[in-house]
N, C-alpha and C positions, 0 to 999 in steps of 0.2 A: 414482603415489600422489596422492590428492586432498589439497588444501589443508585445514588444520584449519578447523572451523566456528567462527565468532565470534558473539558475542551482539549485535553492532551490526546495526541494520536495514539492509537493502539499499535503495538509493534507486532508484526506478523512474522512467524518463523515457519520454515518448511518442516513438514512431518513426513518422514520417508515412507510411511504406510499409506499415504494418500496419492492420488493421481498427480500428474505433473503440474496442473494448474490450480489445484485445490490446496488451500492453507487452512490451518486451524487458528482461530483468533479468539482470545478471551478478552472482550471489551470490558473496560472498567465499569460501564453502566449496565452490564448484564450479569446475571447470576450464573449463567452456564456458558460453556464453550459453544461458539457459533462457527459453522462451516460456511465459508464464502469463497467464490471463485475470484481470485486476484490475478491481475496481469503478472506475467513472469518477468522479473527484472534481470536483464541479461548484462547490463553494464551502464556506466554513467560517464559521460564526457563533461567534466565540470569546468565552467568558467563563471565568474560573477555575473557577467552580462547575458550570456546565452548558454545556460546549462542544458544538456540533452540527456535523456534517459532512453535506453533501449528496452522497450516494453513489448512483449510478445513478438520480438524480432523486428520491431519498427522503431525508428528514431522519433522521439516525442519530446515536445517542449511544454513548459508550464502553461496552463490554460487549455491544453488539448484534452480530449477524452480518450481513455484506453479501457476497453472492456466494461463500459458503464461507469467508470470512475473518472472524475475530474482530477487532473494532475495539478495539485496545489503548489508544491514546492519540490525542487530538485536540489538535494544537498550533495556533498562530496561522497558520502557512503550510503545515502538513503533517498527514498522518494516518498512524499506524503500525498496520498490519494484521498478523495472525498466522494462519498455517495450519500444517499438519503439517511443512512444510519450514522454518519459521522466520518471522522478522519481515521485513516489507517496508514501506518508507516511501514514500508517494506525496505529491507536492507540488503546490501550486497553481502555475500558470504566470504 
């Protein structure tokens, strides 16, 4: 039986053995590790009113789509993305 799905975002971390755009994510609502292609977070220009994230080399704002993911929230050190499987948080290194 699968673990219950939670509303908390999954934190994605880079795995040096994978390609540049692929990340390994272990969602709390799945029993196994899942490979997904996430946008690459190149930087964040943070302001409370107009935060901007650099995803796949492009300036993006909350509400826009990047690589099939909706940009839900841009924080000082992370970006929360959403797709049909739920939320994923990617962080600056």
